[in-house]
C-alpha positions, 0 to 999 in steps of 0.5 A, a space after each residue: 500500500 502506498 503511504 498516502 493511501 495508508 494516511 488517507 485511510 487512517 484519516 477517514 477511519 479516525 475518530 478522536 483527538 487529532 494530535 493522536 492521529 498526527 503522532 501516529 502518522 509521524 511515527 510511520 514517517 520516522 519508522 521508514 527511516 529508523 526501523 521498528 526497534 527505534 520506535 519501541 525504544 522511544 515509545 511505550 509498547 502501549 503507544 506503539 499499539 495505539 498508533 498501529 491501531 490508528 494506522 491499521 498496521 503492525 510496525 514489525 511488518 511495515 518496517 525493517 528491524 533497523 532503518 538507514 538512520 537507526 545508528 543516529 538514535 542514541 537509544 538504539 546505539 545503547 541497546 546494542 550492548 544488550 542481548 535481549 532487546 525486549 528486556 530493554 524495551 520492558 525496562 528489565 535492563 536499563 539503558 546507560 543513557 538518560 531517559 530524555 536522550 532515548 529520543 535523540 537523533 545525532 
């Protein structure tokens, strides 16, 4: 499906706060560049699920694990030190960077 068709469908189906729709679309645009792992590192699982529902996608199917810009994400780089990605996402293993830096691209 083409990206604009995906967005148009999401807009037509959506009912709720516009900032959530806007954020879901923004997540999709960035996901193409950074991959689904970065999305899970900067958003909670609940937020990713909410945006997936708005867009009618699953990020793990829509995007590669890592994108061409993944290595610019401080959270992605820090998570590389751990063998279990999902433990990092769940908080069972802590990243060695400040919480606000998780959302930083360098």
